[in-house]
GUVEXLO-623411 format. One record per residue: residue number from 1; residue in three letters; x, y, z of N, C-alpha, C in turn. Coordinates in steps of 0.05 Angstrom, whole numbers, plus 5000, padded with zeros to 4 digits. Example, Ala and Ser with C-alpha at 12.3 -4.5 7.8 and 13.67 -1.06 7.14 Angstrom:
BEGIN
1|Ala|5264|4886|5156|5246|4910|5156|5264|4934|5156
2|Ser|5257|4955|5142|5273|4979|5143|5258|5001|5157
***
This chain:
BEGIN
1|Unk|8998|7782|7543|9001|7757|7553|9026|7741|7538
2|Unk|9040|7731|7554|9063|7710|7541|9053|7683|7529
3|Unk|9069|7673|7515|9058|7645|7502|9055|7624|7529
4|Unk|9072|7624|7547|9070|7607|7568|9044|7612|7583
5|Unk|9041|7641|7590|9015|7645|7606|8992|7637|7591
6|Unk|8991|7644|7564|8967|7634|7549|8965|7601|7555
7|Unk|8983|7587|7553|8989|7559|7551|8975|7548|7583
8|Unk|8986|7563|7604|8974|7554|7628|8944|7562|7635
9|Unk|8939|7588|7627|8911|7596|7628|8888|7584|7614
10|Unk|8899|7573|7595|8878|7558|7571|8879|7527|7575
11|Unk|8897|7515|7588|8902|7485|7587|8900|7478|7614
12|Unk|8876|7462|7621|8871|7452|7650|8889|7443|7664
13|Unk|8909|7425|7653|8930|7410|7661|8951|7432|7666
14|Unk|8963|7448|7652|8980|7467|7662|8970|7485|7687
15|Unk|8945|7493|7682|8928|7510|7700|8936|7501|7726
16|Unk|8925|7471|7733|8928|7459|7758|8957|7457|7768
17|Unk|8970|7448|7750|9002|7443|7756|9018|7474|7762
18|Unk|9009|7494|7748|9021|7514|7753|9001|7531|7779
19|Unk|8985|7514|7791|8976|7527|7821|8956|7545|7813
20|Unk|8938|7542|7790|8918|7561|7788|8927|7591|7779
21|Unk|8954|7585|7767|8971|7607|7754|8993|7621|7774
22|Unk|8988|7614|7799|9010|7623|7814|9039|7621|7810
23|Unk|9047|7593|7789|9068|7589|7784|9078|7610|7760
24|Unk|9060|7624|7747|9071|7647|7730|9084|7666|7741
25|Unk|9086|7673|7770|9101|7693|7785|9124|7694|7772
26|Unk|9138|7717|7760|9166|7719|7751|9186|7717|7771
27|Unk|9178|7722|7795|9200|7721|7820|9186|7702|7840
28|Unk|9204|7680|7848|9196|7663|7872|9168|7647|7867
29|Unk|9167|7634|7844|9141|7617|7838|9138|7598|7858
30|Unk|9152|7588|7868|9146|7560|7890|9141|7575|7918
31|Unk|9152|7599|7920|9138|7613|7944|9112|7624|7940
32|Unk|9107|7633|7915|9080|7644|7912|9063|7618|7913
33|Unk|9069|7601|7901|9052|7576|7899|9044|7561|7926
34|Unk|9062|7561|7946|9060|7555|7974|9041|7574|7988
35|Unk|9040|7604|7981|9024|7623|7994|8996|7616|7985
36|Unk|8990|7610|7957|8968|7601|7948|8956|7576|7960
37|Unk|8973|7563|7968|8961|7537|7981|8950|7541|8011
38|Unk|8962|7562|8019|8952|7570|8053|8921|7570|8052
39|Unk|8908|7586|8043|8878|7584|8043|8865|7553|8038
40|Unk|8875|7540|8024|8870|7511|8014|8869|7494|8046
41|Unk|8894|7499|8053|8903|7486|8083|8881|7498|8103
42|Unk|8877|7526|8102|8855|7534|8122|8830|7518|8120
43|Unk|8822|7513|8101|8798|7496|8094|8802|7470|8105
44|Unk|8822|7452|8099|8827|7427|8104|8833|7427|8131
45|Unk|8838|7446|8143|8844|7444|8176|8821|7439|8189
46|Unk|8795|7446|8180|8773|7442|8191|8759|7418|8183
47|Unk|8770|7395|8171|8760|7371|8163|8769|7355|8182
48|Unk|8761|7326|8178|8769|7303|8196|8799|7292|8186
49|Unk|8815|7281|8203|8835|7270|8192|8831|7253|8167
50|Unk|8814|7241|8171|8811|7219|8146|8800|7236|8120
51|Unk|8790|7258|8120|8786|7273|8097|8810|7287|8092
52|Unk|8828|7298|8109|8850|7310|8102|8872|7287|8090
53|Unk|8871|7263|8102|8893|7243|8087|8878|7237|8059
54|Unk|8857|7239|8056|8845|7228|8031|8849|7247|8015
55|Unk|8849|7275|8016|8854|7296|8000|8883|7298|7994
56|Unk|8899|7290|8016|8931|7292|8009|8937|7269|7989
57|Unk|8921|7243|7995|8931|7221|7975|8919|7225|7945
58|Unk|8894|7235|7942|8885|7241|7917|8903|7268|7903
59|Unk|8907|7286|7919|8924|7304|7906|8953|7298|7902
60|Unk|8964|7277|7914|8989|7268|7909|8990|7252|7884
61|Unk|8971|7234|7882|8963|7220|7856|8956|7235|7834
62|Unk|8941|7252|7838|8936|7271|7815|8962|7287|7811
63|Unk|8979|7294|7832|8997|7314|7822|9025|7300|7805
64|Unk|9023|7273|7811|9045|7257|7801|9039|7257|7764
65|Unk|9011|7253|7765|9006|7253|7734|9009|7282|7723
66|Unk|8997|7301|7736|8995|7328|7724|9021|7341|7721
67|Unk|9038|7341|7740|9067|7351|7742|9080|7337|7715
68|Unk|9080|7313|7714|9093|7298|7698|9085|7304|7668
69|Unk|9058|7309|7662|9050|7315|7639|9056|7343|7633
70|Unk|9048|7360|7653|9056|7389|7644|9089|7392|7638
71|Unk|9104|7378|7653|9134|7381|7644|9140|7369|7619
72|Unk|9126|7343|7616|9132|7337|7583|9121|7352|7565
73|Unk|9096|7364|7565|9086|7383|7547|9104|7407|7545
74|Unk|9115|7416|7568|9129|7443|7563|9160|7436|7554
75|Unk|9167|7407|7556|9194|7399|7551|9217|7410|7570
76|Unk|9206|7411|7592|9225|7421|7618|9220|7406|7644
77|Unk|9238|7388|7650|9233|7371|7678|9233|7394|7700
78|Unk|9211|7392|7715|9207|7410|7739|9212|7435|7734
79|Unk|9198|7446|7712|9200|7476|7705|9187|7487|7735
80|Unk|9205|7512|7736|9197|7526|7763|9170|7533|7770
81|Unk|9152|7538|7744|9125|7548|7752|9107|7525|7761
82|Unk|9118|7499|7756|9098|7477|7768|9102|7481|7797
83|Unk|9076|7484|7809|9079|7489|7837|9055|7471|7852
84|Unk|9046|7455|7834|9022|7433|7850|9042|7420|7870
85|Unk|9063|7410|7869|9081|7398|7888|9086|7414|7910
86|Unk|9085|7440|7911|9087|7458|7932|9063|7454|7951
87|Unk|9038|7459|7934|9014|7459|7948|9015|7431|7968
88|Unk|9018|7407|7957|9019|7381|7969|9042|7385|7987
89|Unk|9061|7393|7987|9084|7392|8002|9076|7407|8031
90|Unk|9067|7433|8027|9057|7448|8048|9035|7433|8061
91|Unk|9012|7423|8049|8990|7409|8061|9003|7385|8080
92|Unk|9026|7372|8069|9037|7348|8090|9048|7366|8111
93|Unk|9065|7384|8107|9074|7399|8133|9056|7407|8151
94|Unk|9033|7414|8144|9015|7424|8163|8994|7402|8175
95|Unk|8999|7380|8166|8981|7350|8175|8991|7352|8204
96|Unk|8966|7350|8220|8963|7349|8248|8981|7371|8260
97|Unk|8983|7397|8251|8997|7414|8262|8980|7430|8284
98|Unk|8988|7443|8304|8973|7455|8322|8959|7481|8307
99|Unk|8936|7488|8319|8921|7509|8310|8933|7535|8314
100|Unk|8933|7555|8299|8942|7583|8303|8961|7594|8278
101|Unk|8959|7623|8279|8970|7634|8257|9001|7632|8259
102|Unk|9016|7623|8284|9041|7623|8284|9052|7596|8273
103|Unk|9037|7573|8278|9044|7550|8262|9041|7548|8232
104|Unk|9017|7564|8223|9016|7568|8191|9038|7581|8185
105|Unk|9051|7602|8196|9075|7616|8186|9101|7597|8190
106|Unk|9102|7584|8214|9126|7566|8211|9129|7545|8197
107|Unk|9103|7534|8190|9104|7511|8173|9110|7523|8142
108|Unk|9102|7547|8131|9110|7561|8114|9138|7564|8111
109|Unk|9152|7573|8131|9180|7579|8131|9200|7553|8131
110|Unk|9190|7534|8151|9204|7507|8144|9201|7497|8120
111|Unk|9177|7494|8107|9176|7478|8081|9189|7496|8062
112|Unk|9190|7519|8057|9205|7536|8037|9231|7533|8042
113|Unk|9243|7533|8063|9271|7529|8073|9282|7500|8065
114|Unk|9267|7482|8068|9276|7453|8060|9270|7451|8032
115|Unk|9249|7464|8023|9247|7458|7992|9268|7475|7974
116|Unk|9280|7495|7987|9298|7510|7970|9325|7499|7976
117|Unk|9334|7494|7999|9361|7482|8009|9364|7454|7996
118|Unk|9342|7440|7999|9338|7414|7988|9364|7398|8007
119|Unk|9362|7396|8031|9384|7377|8050|9381|7343|8037
120|Unk|9400|7326|8046|9395|7298|8042|9373|7292|8055
121|Unk|9352|7274|8048|9351|7260|8023|9336|7275|7999
122|Unk|9330|7301|8005|9310|7315|7985|9327|7317|7961
123|Unk|9351|7324|7967|9369|7331|7944|9377|7307|7927
124|Unk|9378|7282|7938|9382|7257|7925|9357|7253|7903
125|Unk|9335|7251|7918|9306|7248|7901|9307|7266|7876
126|Unk|9314|7295|7886|9312|7313|7865|9330|7306|7840
127|Unk|9354|7296|7844|9374|7292|7823|9370|7265|7810
128|Unk|9358|7244|7830|9355|7219|7816|9325|7203|7808
129|Unk|9308|7220|7816|9280|7208|7805|9267|7233|7788
130|Unk|9262|7220|7764|9251|7233|7745|9220|7234|7742
131|Unk|9211|7250|7722|9182|7252|7713|9166|7260|7740
132|Unk|9140|7257|7734|9122|7270|7759|9129|7259|7778
133|Unk|9135|7236|7787|9143|7225|7816|9166|7243|7825
134|Unk|9186|7245|7811|9208|7261|7821|9200|7290|7825
135|Unk|9182|7307|7813|9177|7330|7814|9154|7328|7844
136|Unk|9144|7307|7848|9127|7310|7873|9140|7302|7894
137|Unk|9159|7278|7893|9168|7268|7914|9190|7282|7931
138|Unk|9208|7304|7922|9221|7319|7933|9203|7336|7955
139|Unk|9185|7345|7945|9167|7365|7959|9152|7351|7985
140|Unk|9146|7324|7974|9131|7308|7991|9156|7305|8019
141|Unk|9179|7297|8014|9202|7297|8034|9205|7319|8049
142|Unk|9207|7343|8036|9210|7370|8048|9186|7371|8065
143|Unk|9161|7361|8061|9135|7369|8072|9140|7351|8097
144|Unk|9142|7324|8098|9152|7307|8119|9172|7318|8140
145|Unk|9194|7323|8128|9216|7337|8143|9203|7365|8159
146|Unk|9190|7379|8147|9179|7404|8161|9156|7398|8179
147|Unk|9139|7377|8177|9120|7370|8194|9134|7362|8217
148|Unk|9157|7346|8216|9172|7338|8237|9179|7356|8257
149|Unk|9189|7378|8242|9201|7405|8256|9177|7416|8271
150|Unk|9156|7421|8260|9134|7429|8273|9123|7414|8294
151|Unk|9123|7387|8297|9116|7373|8314|9134|7376|8336
152|Unk|9163|7377|8331|9183|7377|8352|9178|7404|8366
153|Unk|9174|7428|8351|9169|7453|8366|9143|7456|8382
154|Unk|9124|7440|8372|9099|7438|8383|9099|7426|8413
155|Unk|9113|7406|8414|9124|7390|8440|9137|7409|8461
156|Unk|9157|7426|8448|9175|7438|8465|9156|7472|8476
157|Unk|9141|7472|8458|9124|7501|8465|9095|7501|8478
158|Unk|9084|7477|8473|9054|7478|8479|9049|7463|8506
***
C-alpha cells in the first residue's frame, strides 16, 4: 500500500474527499469517482425533491470544507484523487432527470465531458477560484450545464 493510499484509507477527511477510496484509481480517478456516485444517485432519485435538495446542499457545504482541507493537507490544490466534487456534480446533473438507465448514462457522459473539457465559465472558475470552493464550484457548474443538456434532451425525446 502506498503512503497516499494509507493516508486516504485511514483519515476520514481524505477518505470522503477521495470518494470512499475511488480517487485512488491510477487511471481516470474523476471518472471512477463519478461511477461510484451513481449508486448514491439511484438512492437519491427515490427521495422527495426536498430531500434531494437538502442532500445536495449539505454535500456541497461539506465538500467545500472536505476538499479544501484534503488539498491543504496533501499540499496539492485540486489533487486528481479528490473526487467528492464529482459526486456532487453528478448529483446536480441528475437532479430532476427523467427516470431510466439511458438518462443515468447520458448524465454521466455529459458531466464527464464538461468536467474534462472545462468550457467557459467552468475553466474560468477552475483557474481563478482557489481552495475548497474552487474545487467544488467548477464541478457544480459542470453539473448545472449537464443538467440543462439532460433537460433539453428530455423535452425533445419524451
